[in-house]
Jmol script that loads the backbone (N, CA, C; Angstrom):
load data "model"
ATOM      1  N   MET A   1     121.147  76.232 103.616  1.00  0.00           N
ATOM      2  CA  MET A   1     120.378  77.328 103.077  1.00  0.00           C
ATOM      3  C   MET A   1     119.380  76.758 102.059  1.00  0.00           C
ATOM      4  N   THR A   2     118.180  77.234 102.151  1.00  0.00           N
ATOM      5  CA  THR A   2     117.135  76.778 101.242  1.00  0.00           C
ATOM      6  C   THR A   2     117.063  77.680 100.015  1.00  0.00           C
ATOM      7  N   ILE A   3     116.424  77.192  99.000  1.00  0.00           N
ATOM      8  CA  ILE A   3     116.216  77.987  97.792  1.00  0.00           C
ATOM      9  C   ILE A   3     115.382  79.225  98.140  1.00  0.00           C
ATOM     10  N   GLU A   4     114.405  79.036  99.023  1.00  0.00           N
ATOM     11  CA  GLU A   4     113.527  80.143  99.410  1.00  0.00           C
ATOM     12  C   GLU A   4     114.291  81.241 100.136  1.00  0.00           C
ATOM     13  N   SER A   5     115.166  80.839 101.072  1.00  0.00           N
ATOM     14  CA  SER A   5     115.925  81.856 101.818  1.00  0.00           C
ATOM     15  C   SER A   5     116.877  82.600 100.891  1.00  0.00           C
ATOM     16  N   ARG A   6     117.459  81.885  99.936  1.00  0.00           N
ATOM     17  CA  ARG A   6     118.356  82.525  98.960  1.00  0.00           C
ATOM     18  C   ARG A   6     117.575  83.529  98.105  1.00  0.00           C
ATOM     19  N   GLU A   7     116.391  83.132  97.669  1.00  0.00           N
ATOM     20  CA  GLU A   7     115.538  84.018  96.866  1.00  0.00           C
ATOM     21  C   GLU A   7     115.180  85.283  97.643  1.00  0.00           C
ATOM     22  N   LEU A   8     114.812  85.104  98.909  1.00  0.00           N
ATOM     23  CA  LEU A   8     114.462  86.253  99.746  1.00  0.00           C
ATOM     24  C   LEU A   8     115.661  87.171  99.948  1.00  0.00           C
ATOM     25  N   ALA A   9     116.823  86.599 100.200  1.00  0.00           N
ATOM     26  CA  ALA A   9     118.030  87.410 100.399  1.00  0.00           C
ATOM     27  C   ALA A   9     118.342  88.222  99.148  1.00  0.00           C
ATOM     28  N   LEU A  10     118.305  87.591  97.990  1.00  0.00           N
ATOM     29  CA  LEU A  10     118.608  88.294  96.742  1.00  0.00           C
ATOM     30  C   LEU A  10     117.578  89.378  96.454  1.00  0.00           C
ATOM     31  N   TYR A  11     116.322  89.067  96.678  1.00  0.00           N
ATOM     32  CA  TYR A  11     115.260  90.047  96.458  1.00  0.00           C
ATOM     33  C   TYR A  11     115.458  91.264  97.362  1.00  0.00           C
ATOM     34  N   THR A  12     115.768  91.013  98.618  1.00  0.00           N
ATOM     35  CA  THR A  12     115.934  92.082  99.603  1.00  0.00           C
ATOM     36  C   THR A  12     117.169  92.927  99.295  1.00  0.00           C
ATOM     37  N   ILE A  13     118.273  92.271  98.983  1.00  0.00           N
ATOM     38  CA  ILE A  13     119.522  92.977  98.679  1.00  0.00           C
ATOM     39  C   ILE A  13     119.358  93.868  97.453  1.00  0.00           C
ATOM     40  N   ASN A  14     118.607  93.410  96.478  1.00  0.00           N
ATOM     41  CA  ASN A  14     118.462  94.139  95.213  1.00  0.00           C
ATOM     42  C   ASN A  14     117.328  95.158  95.209  1.00  0.00           C
ATOM     43  N   SER A  15     116.682  95.341  96.340  1.00  0.00           N
ATOM     44  CA  SER A  15     115.607  96.322  96.422  1.00  0.00           C
ATOM     45  C   SER A  15     116.173  97.680  96.841  1.00  0.00           C
ATOM     46  N   GLY A  16     116.144  98.618  95.919  1.00  0.00           N
ATOM     47  CA  GLY A  16     116.610  99.969  96.237  1.00  0.00           C
ATOM     48  C   GLY A  16     115.756 100.613  97.316  1.00  0.00           C
ATOM     49  N   GLU A  17     114.471 100.324  97.277  1.00  0.00           N
ATOM     50  CA  GLU A  17     113.540 100.866  98.275  1.00  0.00           C
ATOM     51  C   GLU A  17     113.929 100.418  99.686  1.00  0.00           C
ATOM     52  N   LEU A  18     114.242  99.133  99.834  1.00  0.00           N
ATOM     53  CA  LEU A  18     114.621  98.620 101.155  1.00  0.00           C
ATOM     54  C   LEU A  18     115.993  99.135 101.580  1.00  0.00           C
ATOM     55  N   TYR A  19     116.915  99.300 100.624  1.00  0.00           N
ATOM     56  CA  TYR A  19     118.232  99.817 100.982  1.00  0.00           C
ATOM     57  C   TYR A  19     118.116 101.243 101.508  1.00  0.00           C
ATOM     58  N   ARG A  20     117.397 102.068 100.766  1.00  0.00           N
ATOM     59  CA  ARG A  20     117.251 103.469 101.184  1.00  0.00           C
ATOM     60  C   ARG A  20     116.444 103.588 102.477  1.00  0.00           C
ATOM     61  N   GLY A  21     115.459 102.752 102.643  1.00  0.00           N
ATOM     62  CA  GLY A  21     114.562 102.880 103.782  1.00  0.00           C
ATOM     63  C   GLY A  21     115.034 102.222 105.051  1.00  0.00           C
ATOM     64  N   GLN A  22     115.779 101.113 104.930  1.00  0.00           N
ATOM     65  CA  GLN A  22     116.077 100.341 106.131  1.00  0.00           C
ATOM     66  C   GLN A  22     117.515  99.823 106.171  1.00  0.00           C
ATOM     67  N   ALA A  23     117.984  99.235 105.081  1.00  0.00           N
ATOM     68  CA  ALA A  23     119.309  98.595 105.091  1.00  0.00           C
ATOM     69  C   ALA A  23     120.423  99.601 105.364  1.00  0.00           C
ATOM     70  N   GLY A  24     120.341 100.760 104.744  1.00  0.00           N
ATOM     71  CA  GLY A  24     121.375 101.776 104.958  1.00  0.00           C
ATOM     72  C   GLY A  24     121.510 102.166 106.415  1.00  0.00           C
ATOM     73  N   ALA A  25     120.390 102.298 107.094  1.00  0.00           N
ATOM     74  CA  ALA A  25     120.412 102.659 108.515  1.00  0.00           C
ATOM     75  C   ALA A  25     120.993 101.521 109.362  1.00  0.00           C
ATOM     76  N   ILE A  26     120.655 100.288 109.021  1.00  0.00           N
ATOM     77  CA  ILE A  26     121.188  99.134 109.762  1.00  0.00           C
ATOM     78  C   ILE A  26     122.699  99.065 109.562  1.00  0.00           C
ATOM     79  N   ILE A  27     123.152  99.241 108.331  1.00  0.00           N
ATOM     80  CA  ILE A  27     124.588  99.195 108.037  1.00  0.00           C
ATOM     81  C   ILE A  27     125.326 100.292 108.797  1.00  0.00           C
ATOM     82  N   LYS A  28     124.772 101.488 108.789  1.00  0.00           N
ATOM     83  CA  LYS A  28     125.394 102.611 109.503  1.00  0.00           C
ATOM     84  C   LYS A  28     125.492 102.313 111.004  1.00  0.00           C
ATOM     85  N   ASN A  29     124.426 101.782 111.575  1.00  0.00           N
ATOM     86  CA  ASN A  29     124.411 101.455 112.996  1.00  0.00           C
ATOM     87  C   ASN A  29     125.432 100.370 113.330  1.00  0.00           C
ATOM     88  N   LEU A  30     125.485  99.323 112.511  1.00  0.00           N
ATOM     89  CA  LEU A  30     126.429  98.230 112.775  1.00  0.00           C
ATOM     90  C   LEU A  30     127.873  98.694 112.597  1.00  0.00           C
ATOM     91  N   ALA A  31     128.115  99.595 111.642  1.00  0.00           N
ATOM     92  CA  ALA A  31     129.463 100.140 111.460  1.00  0.00           C
ATOM     93  C   ALA A  31     129.883 100.933 112.693  1.00  0.00           C
ATOM     94  N   HIS A  32     128.939 101.682 113.250  1.00  0.00           N
ATOM     95  CA  HIS A  32     129.217 102.443 114.469  1.00  0.00           C
ATOM     96  C   HIS A  32     129.548 101.489 115.620  1.00  0.00           C
ATOM     97  N   LYS A  33     128.768 100.422 115.751  1.00  0.00           N
ATOM     98  CA  LYS A  33     129.026  99.430 116.809  1.00  0.00           C
ATOM     99  C   LYS A  33     130.402  98.799 116.614  1.00  0.00           C
ATOM    100  N   MET A  34     130.740  98.491 115.364  1.00  0.00           N
ATOM    101  CA  MET A  34     132.027  97.857 115.087  1.00  0.00           C
ATOM    102  C   MET A  34     133.178  98.798 115.425  1.00  0.00           C
ATOM    103  N   SER A  35     133.027 100.081 115.101  1.00  0.00           N
ATOM    104  CA  SER A  35     134.104 101.032 115.386  1.00  0.00           C
ATOM    105  C   SER A  35     134.308 101.210 116.893  1.00  0.00           C
ATOM    106  N   GLU A  36     133.254 100.978 117.669  1.00  0.00           N
ATOM    107  CA  GLU A  36     133.354 101.060 119.128  1.00  0.00           C
ATOM    108  C   GLU A  36     133.766  99.732 119.766  1.00  0.00           C
ATOM    109  N   GLY A  37     133.899  98.690 118.947  1.00  0.00           N
ATOM    110  CA  GLY A  37     134.265  97.369 119.463  1.00  0.00           C
ATOM    111  C   GLY A  37     133.108  96.640 120.108  1.00  0.00           C
ATOM    112  N   LYS A  38     131.889  97.026 119.782  1.00  0.00           N
ATOM    113  CA  LYS A  38     130.702  96.417 120.396  1.00  0.00           C
ATOM    114  C   LYS A  38     129.901  95.581 119.394  1.00  0.00           C
ATOM    115  N   PHE A  39     130.497  95.254 118.244  1.00  0.00           N
ATOM    116  CA  PHE A  39     129.797  94.499 117.211  1.00  0.00           C
ATOM    117  C   PHE A  39     129.561  93.074 117.685  1.00  0.00           C
ATOM    118  N   ASP A  40     128.338  92.608 117.535  1.00  0.00           N
ATOM    119  CA  ASP A  40     127.950  91.244 117.910  1.00  0.00           C
ATOM    120  C   ASP A  40     127.229  90.639 116.715  1.00  0.00           C
ATOM    121  N   LYS A  41     127.804  89.583 116.142  1.00  0.00           N
ATOM    122  CA  LYS A  41     127.235  88.996 114.928  1.00  0.00           C
ATOM    123  C   LYS A  41     125.812  88.477 115.146  1.00  0.00           C
ATOM    124  N   VAL A  42     125.532  87.919 116.305  1.00  0.00           N
ATOM    125  CA  VAL A  42     124.183  87.411 116.586  1.00  0.00           C
ATOM    126  C   VAL A  42     123.163  88.551 116.549  1.00  0.00           C
ATOM    127  N   LEU A  43     123.516  89.668 117.166  1.00  0.00           N
ATOM    128  CA  LEU A  43     122.618  90.826 117.148  1.00  0.00           C
ATOM    129  C   LEU A  43     122.541  91.448 115.759  1.00  0.00           C
ATOM    130  N   ALA A  44     123.630  91.367 114.998  1.00  0.00           N
ATOM    131  CA  ALA A  44     123.619  91.893 113.634  1.00  0.00           C
ATOM    132  C   ALA A  44     122.655  91.082 112.761  1.00  0.00           C
ATOM    133  N   VAL A  45     122.671  89.764 112.925  1.00  0.00           N
ATOM    134  CA  VAL A  45     121.723  88.922 112.181  1.00  0.00           C
ATOM    135  C   VAL A  45     120.298  89.275 112.593  1.00  0.00           C
ATOM    136  N   LYS A  46     120.090  89.522 113.876  1.00  0.00           N
ATOM    137  CA  LYS A  46     118.757  89.905 114.352  1.00  0.00           C
ATOM    138  C   LYS A  46     118.307  91.213 113.697  1.00  0.00           C
ATOM    139  N   ALA A  47     119.217  92.177 113.578  1.00  0.00           N
ATOM    140  CA  ALA A  47     118.881  93.449 112.935  1.00  0.00           C
ATOM    141  C   ALA A  47     118.490  93.219 111.475  1.00  0.00           C
ATOM    142  N   PHE A  48     119.221  92.359 110.791  1.00  0.00           N
ATOM    143  CA  PHE A  48     118.897  92.081 109.396  1.00  0.00           C
ATOM    144  C   PHE A  48     117.670  91.198 109.248  1.00  0.00           C
ATOM    145  N   THR A  49     117.243  90.540 110.325  1.00  0.00           N
ATOM    146  CA  THR A  49     115.993  89.778 110.280  1.00  0.00           C
ATOM    147  C   THR A  49     114.815  90.721 110.076  1.00  0.00           C
ATOM    148  N   TYR A  50     114.888  91.908 110.662  1.00  0.00           N
ATOM    149  CA  TYR A  50     113.838  92.901 110.440  1.00  0.00           C
ATOM    150  C   TYR A  50     113.799  93.327 108.965  1.00  0.00           C
ATOM    151  N   LEU A  51     114.971  93.457 108.361  1.00  0.00           N
ATOM    152  CA  LEU A  51     115.047  93.795 106.941  1.00  0.00           C
ATOM    153  C   LEU A  51     114.494  92.652 106.095  1.00  0.00           C
ATOM    154  N   ALA A  52     114.856  91.416 106.439  1.00  0.00           N
ATOM    155  CA  ALA A  52     114.348  90.251 105.705  1.00  0.00           C
ATOM    156  C   ALA A  52     112.828  90.167 105.822  1.00  0.00           C
ATOM    157  N   ASP A  53     112.297  90.526 106.979  1.00  0.00           N
ATOM    158  CA  ASP A  53     110.848  90.526 107.165  1.00  0.00           C
ATOM    159  C   ASP A  53     110.192  91.565 106.252  1.00  0.00           C
ATOM    160  N   SER A  54     110.801  92.734 106.148  1.00  0.00           N
ATOM    161  CA  SER A  54     110.286  93.761 105.245  1.00  0.00           C
ATOM    162  C   SER A  54     110.371  93.291 103.797  1.00  0.00           C
ATOM    163  N   GLY A  55     111.474  92.641 103.457  1.00  0.00           N
ATOM    164  CA  GLY A  55     111.626  92.085 102.113  1.00  0.00           C
ATOM    165  C   GLY A  55     110.581  91.021 101.830  1.00  0.00           C
ATOM    166  N   SER A  56     110.286  90.219 102.838  1.00  0.00           N
ATOM    167  CA  SER A  56     109.274  89.175 102.712  1.00  0.00           C
ATOM    168  C   SER A  56     107.897  89.768 102.429  1.00  0.00           C
ATOM    169  N   LYS A  57     107.592  90.845 103.107  1.00  0.00           N
ATOM    170  CA  LYS A  57     106.295  91.504 102.894  1.00  0.00           C
ATOM    171  C   LYS A  57     106.181  92.065 101.481  1.00  0.00           C
ATOM    172  N   LEU A  58     107.264  92.669 100.987  1.00  0.00           N
ATOM    173  CA  LEU A  58     107.250  93.189  99.619  1.00  0.00           C
ATOM    174  C   LEU A  58     107.156  92.047  98.608  1.00  0.00           C
ATOM    175  N   TYR A  59     107.878  90.967  98.875  1.00  0.00           N
ATOM    176  CA  TYR A  59     107.845  89.810  97.981  1.00  0.00           C
ATOM    177  C   TYR A  59     106.438  89.228  97.926  1.00  0.00           C
ATOM    178  N   ASP A  60     105.803  89.109  99.081  1.00  0.00           N
ATOM    179  CA  ASP A  60     104.434  88.589  99.136  1.00  0.00           C
ATOM    180  C   ASP A  60     103.493  89.485  98.341  1.00  0.00           C
ATOM    181  N   LYS A  61     103.684  90.785  98.455  1.00  0.00           N
ATOM    182  CA  LYS A  61     102.853  91.744  97.727  1.00  0.00           C
ATOM    183  C   LYS A  61     103.046  91.588  96.211  1.00  0.00           C
ATOM    184  N   ASP A  62     104.308  91.382  95.793  1.00  0.00           N
ATOM    185  CA  ASP A  62     104.620  91.260  94.369  1.00  0.00           C
ATOM    186  C   ASP A  62     104.260  89.892  93.783  1.00  0.00           C
ATOM    187  N   PHE A  63     104.516  88.828  94.559  1.00  0.00           N
ATOM    188  CA  PHE A  63     104.409  87.477  94.005  1.00  0.00           C
ATOM    189  C   PHE A  63     103.433  86.556  94.733  1.00  0.00           C
ATOM    190  N   GLY A  64     102.884  87.003  95.866  1.00  0.00           N
ATOM    191  CA  GLY A  64     101.912  86.187  96.593  1.00  0.00           C
ATOM    192  C   GLY A  64     102.506  84.967  97.265  1.00  0.00           C
ATOM    193  N   TYR A  65     103.713  85.091  97.798  1.00  0.00           N
ATOM    194  CA  TYR A  65     104.360  83.966  98.486  1.00  0.00           C
ATOM    195  C   TYR A  65     104.823  84.417  99.861  1.00  0.00           C
ATOM    196  N   LYS A  66     104.522  83.638 100.871  1.00  0.00           N
ATOM    197  CA  LYS A  66     104.940  83.950 102.239  1.00  0.00           C
ATOM    198  C   LYS A  66     106.114  83.044 102.634  1.00  0.00           C
ATOM    199  N   PHE A  67     107.152  83.650 103.182  1.00  0.00           N
ATOM    200  CA  PHE A  67     108.330  82.911 103.630  1.00  0.00           C
ATOM    201  C   PHE A  67     108.168  82.478 105.082  1.00  0.00           C
ATOM    202  N   SER A  68     108.771  81.353 105.428  1.00  0.00           N
ATOM    203  CA  SER A  68     108.728  80.870 106.805  1.00  0.00           C
ATOM    204  C   SER A  68     109.708  81.681 107.657  1.00  0.00           C
ATOM    205  N   ALA A  69     109.548  81.572 108.959  1.00  0.00           N
ATOM    206  CA  ALA A  69     110.442  82.280 109.886  1.00  0.00           C
ATOM    207  C   ALA A  69     111.882  81.800 109.725  1.00  0.00           C
ATOM    208  N   SER A  70     112.073  80.508 109.506  1.00  0.00           N
ATOM    209  CA  SER A  70     113.438  79.991 109.343  1.00  0.00           C
ATOM    210  C   SER A  70     114.057  80.506 108.037  1.00  0.00           C
ATOM    211  N   ASP A  71     113.248  80.649 106.985  1.00  0.00           N
ATOM    212  CA  ASP A  71     113.765  81.225 105.740  1.00  0.00           C
ATOM    213  C   ASP A  71     114.200  82.669 105.956  1.00  0.00           C
ATOM    214  N   LYS A  72     113.442  83.413 106.740  1.00  0.00           N
ATOM    215  CA  LYS A  72     113.786  84.809 107.023  1.00  0.00           C
ATOM    216  C   LYS A  72     115.090  84.895 107.817  1.00  0.00           C
ATOM    217  N   ARG A  73     115.266  84.002 108.802  1.00  0.00           N
ATOM    218  CA  ARG A  73     116.513  84.000 109.584  1.00  0.00           C
ATOM    219  C   ARG A  73     117.716  83.657 108.709  1.00  0.00           C
ATOM    220  N   GLU A  74     117.562  82.642 107.856  1.00  0.00           N
ATOM    221  CA  GLU A  74     118.661  82.262 106.964  1.00  0.00           C
ATOM    222  C   GLU A  74     118.971  83.399 105.985  1.00  0.00           C
ATOM    223  N   ALA A  75     117.937  84.032 105.469  1.00  0.00           N
ATOM    224  CA  ALA A  75     118.136  85.163 104.555  1.00  0.00           C
ATOM    225  C   ALA A  75     118.855  86.296 105.269  1.00  0.00           C
ATOM    226  N   ALA A  76     118.501  86.549 106.518  1.00  0.00           N
ATOM    227  CA  ALA A  76     119.139  87.621 107.291  1.00  0.00           C
ATOM    228  C   ALA A  76     120.640  87.361 107.442  1.00  0.00           C
ATOM    229  N   ALA A  77     121.016  86.117 107.698  1.00  0.00           N
ATOM    230  CA  ALA A  77     122.436  85.771 107.824  1.00  0.00           C
ATOM    231  C   ALA A  77     123.154  85.995 106.494  1.00  0.00           C
ATOM    232  N   GLU A  78     122.504  85.651 105.405  1.00  0.00           N
ATOM    233  CA  GLU A  78     123.107  85.851 104.090  1.00  0.00           C
ATOM    234  C   GLU A  78     123.206  87.343 103.753  1.00  0.00           C
ATOM    235  N   ILE A  79     122.208  88.106 104.138  1.00  0.00           N
ATOM    236  CA  ILE A  79     122.234  89.553 103.909  1.00  0.00           C
ATOM    237  C   ILE A  79     123.382  90.182 104.695  1.00  0.00           C
ATOM    238  N   LEU A  80     123.571  89.749 105.935  1.00  0.00           N
ATOM    239  CA  LEU A  80     124.701  90.241 106.731  1.00  0.00           C
ATOM    240  C   LEU A  80     126.017  89.921 106.031  1.00  0.00           C
ATOM    241  N   ASP A  81     126.173  88.688 105.549  1.00  0.00           N
ATOM    242  CA  ASP A  81     127.396  88.315 104.837  1.00  0.00           C
ATOM    243  C   ASP A  81     127.619  89.227 103.629  1.00  0.00           C
ATOM    244  N   HIS A  82     126.546  89.532 102.929  1.00  0.00           N
ATOM    245  CA  HIS A  82     126.648  90.391 101.743  1.00  0.00           C
ATOM    246  C   HIS A  82     127.133  91.802 102.107  1.00  0.00           C
ATOM    247  N   TYR A  83     126.621  92.347 103.185  1.00  0.00           N
ATOM    248  CA  TYR A  83     126.944  93.727 103.560  1.00  0.00           C
ATOM    249  C   TYR A  83     128.137  93.847 104.520  1.00  0.00           C
ATOM    250  N   MET A  84     128.740  92.738 104.905  1.00  0.00           N
ATOM    251  CA  MET A  84     129.805  92.777 105.913  1.00  0.00           C
ATOM    252  C   MET A  84     130.989  93.649 105.480  1.00  0.00           C
ATOM    253  N   GLU A  85     131.360  93.578 104.217  1.00  0.00           N
ATOM    254  CA  GLU A  85     132.484  94.390 103.735  1.00  0.00           C
ATOM    255  C   GLU A  85     132.160  95.886 103.839  1.00  0.00           C
ATOM    256  N   GLU A  86     130.939  96.252 103.482  1.00  0.00           N
ATOM    257  CA  GLU A  86     130.531  97.658 103.583  1.00  0.00           C
ATOM    258  C   GLU A  86     130.520  98.117 105.037  1.00  0.00           C
ATOM    259  N   ILE A  87     130.057  97.273 105.935  1.00  0.00           N
ATOM    260  CA  ILE A  87     130.033  97.600 107.366  1.00  0.00           C
ATOM    261  C   ILE A  87     131.456  97.815 107.859  1.00  0.00           C
ATOM    262  N   THR A  88     132.356  96.921 107.492  1.00  0.00           N
ATOM    263  CA  THR A  88     133.758  97.016 107.922  1.00  0.00           C
ATOM    264  C   THR A  88     134.400  98.287 107.388  1.00  0.00           C
ATOM    265  N   GLU A  89     134.193  98.570 106.096  1.00  0.00           N
ATOM    266  CA  GLU A  89     134.780  99.782 105.511  1.00  0.00           C
ATOM    267  C   GLU A  89     134.273 101.046 106.190  1.00  0.00           C
ATOM    268  N   ARG A  90     132.973 101.091 106.452  1.00  0.00           N
ATOM    269  CA  ARG A  90     132.410 102.272 107.115  1.00  0.00           C
ATOM    270  C   ARG A  90     132.949 102.412 108.537  1.00  0.00           C
ATOM    271  N   SER A  91     133.171 101.304 109.216  1.00  0.00           N
ATOM    272  CA  SER A  91     133.647 101.379 110.604  1.00  0.00           C
ATOM    273  C   SER A  91     135.086 101.891 110.648  1.00  0.00           C
ATOM    274  N   GLN A  92     135.856 101.573 109.625  1.00  0.00           N
ATOM    275  CA  GLN A  92     137.260 102.013 109.585  1.00  0.00           C
ATOM    276  C   GLN A  92     137.383 103.460 109.122  1.00  0.00           C
ATOM    277  N   ALA A  93     136.370 103.970 108.449  1.00  0.00           N
ATOM    278  CA  ALA A  93     136.417 105.341 107.938  1.00  0.00           C
ATOM    279  C   ALA A  93     136.140 106.360 109.033  1.00  0.00           C
ATOM    280  N   LYS A  94     135.683 105.904 110.194  1.00  0.00           N
ATOM    281  CA  LYS A  94     135.328 106.829 111.273  1.00  0.00           C
ATOM    282  C   LYS A  94     136.547 107.273 112.037  1.00  0.00           C
TER     283      LYS A  94
END
end "model"
wireframe off; spacefill off
backbone 0.3
color backbone group
């Protein structure tokens, strides 16, 4: 993991705007998939790559820095790890 991918992951996770707009929906969808036994970690990382891309755009707007595609993928994996407990809890609550 690079310093850049870690920075992007933390920025994205701590953005209330991104959580309300995108992350919450991704978490809800993945929890539904998990409760049905159709959860796929590779596809989950792909879903969070879209969130990391949105985070990257906001970061660029705020700080003028563009992240590489590999940084976005690494950040997406870290974001999934961060939200995995919430996804699991939501899937069991159904």
